[in-house]
C-alpha positions as a printed NumPy array, in Angstrom:
array([[ 99.532, 111.687,  72.912],
       [ 97.119, 110.346,  70.329],
       [ 96.79 , 106.526,  70.282],
       [ 99.357, 105.893,  72.854],
       [ 99.992, 105.925,  76.594],
       [100.858, 109.133,  78.28 ],
       [104.539, 109.397,  79.275],
       [103.858, 108.982,  82.979],
       [102.197, 105.686,  82.469],
       [105.276, 104.438,  80.365],
       [107.563, 105.372,  83.268],
       [109.143, 108.353,  81.29 ],
       [110.221, 111.524,  82.698],
       [110.483, 114.893,  81.136],
       [113.353, 114.916,  78.507],
       [113.139, 111.116,  77.942],
       [114.654, 109.983,  81.21 ],
       [113.447, 106.798,  82.765],
       [111.488, 107.081,  85.973],
       [112.675, 104.464,  88.51 ],
       [110.306, 101.393,  88.37 ],
       [109.25 , 101.72 ,  92.041],
       [108.291, 105.401,  91.427],
       [106.516, 104.622,  88.208],
       [104.364, 101.942,  90.038],
       [103.545, 104.678,  92.689],
       [102.14 , 106.807,  89.92 ],
       [104.553, 109.635,  90.215],
       [104.249, 112.089,  87.365],
       [107.254, 113.665,  85.389],
       [106.852, 116.928,  87.191],
       [106.593, 115.311,  90.684],
       [109.821, 113.368,  89.798],
       [111.397, 116.822,  89.269],
       [110.223, 117.982,  92.534],
       [111.238, 114.868,  94.408],
       [114.735, 115.335,  93.015],
       [114.699, 118.894,  94.473],
       [113.489, 117.606,  97.812],
       [116.329, 115.017,  97.863],
       [118.585, 118.071,  97.597],
       [116.959, 119.545, 100.553],
       [115.729, 122.547,  98.787],
       [112.727, 124.463, 100.353],
       [109.492, 124.919,  98.474],
       [110.355, 128.358,  97.576],
       [113.817, 127.254,  96.058],
       [112.099, 124.609,  94.188],
       [109.579, 126.846,  92.799],
       [112.214, 129.43 ,  91.575],
       [114.175, 126.544,  89.875],
       [111.159, 124.954,  88.235],
       [109.676, 128.207,  87.576],
       [106.271, 127.592,  89.291],
       [104.719, 128.978,  92.396],
       [105.44 , 127.786,  95.882],
       [101.87 , 126.641,  96.141],
       [102.203, 124.47 ,  93.256],
       [105.249, 122.914,  94.916],
       [103.341, 122.367,  97.939],
       [100.704, 120.497,  96.035],
       [103.292, 118.25 ,  94.369],
       [104.872, 117.529,  97.741],
       [101.606, 116.48 ,  99.302],
       [100.909, 114.379,  96.276],
       [104.326, 112.761,  96.636],
       [103.902, 112.096, 100.429],
       [100.677, 110.357,  99.708],
       [101.825, 108.24 ,  96.77 ],
       [104.828, 107.106,  98.374],
       [103.179, 106.491, 101.725],
       [105.517, 108.766, 103.907],
       [104.456, 111.618, 106.331],
       [107.69 , 113.875, 106.303],
       [109.784, 115.718, 103.912],
       [112.82 , 113.831, 105.593],
       [111.087, 110.575, 104.923],
       [110.309, 111.705, 101.208],
       [113.967, 112.683, 100.579],
       [115.191, 109.47 , 102.015],
       [112.807, 107.536,  99.781],
       [113.731, 109.547,  96.814],
       [117.465, 109.213,  97.512],
       [117.09 , 105.439,  97.685],
       [115.891, 105.175,  94.136],
       [117.819, 105.98 ,  90.856],
       [116.409, 109.432,  90.787],
       [119.381, 111.309,  92.031],
       [120.113, 113.645,  89.305],
       [119.823, 117.282,  89.791],
       [116.574, 119.047,  89.922],
       [117.086, 121.536,  87.137],
       [114.942, 120.466,  84.121],
       [117.828, 121.172,  81.75 ],
       [120.191, 118.899,  83.617],
       [118.361, 115.926,  82.447]])
């Protein structure tokens, strides 16, 4: 993005959806937001990988980054944190 801020720093997720302010402040990327939405739906890494067309290892990396950025230690806490935000839309990219 020439001459402007990247979408993540503007709080914008893929497809133009606004990232909830508390997640934007934590530095959550658009892809991490997609993964978080899937975690909220209690999908496994494998299921998330299939939906987002990435490898399970990539999902593991995103989940680890989310845990660190949001200051939680378990997937359950991560899901609860994601559920408490306005990021409750489905986790399919085309649903946004």
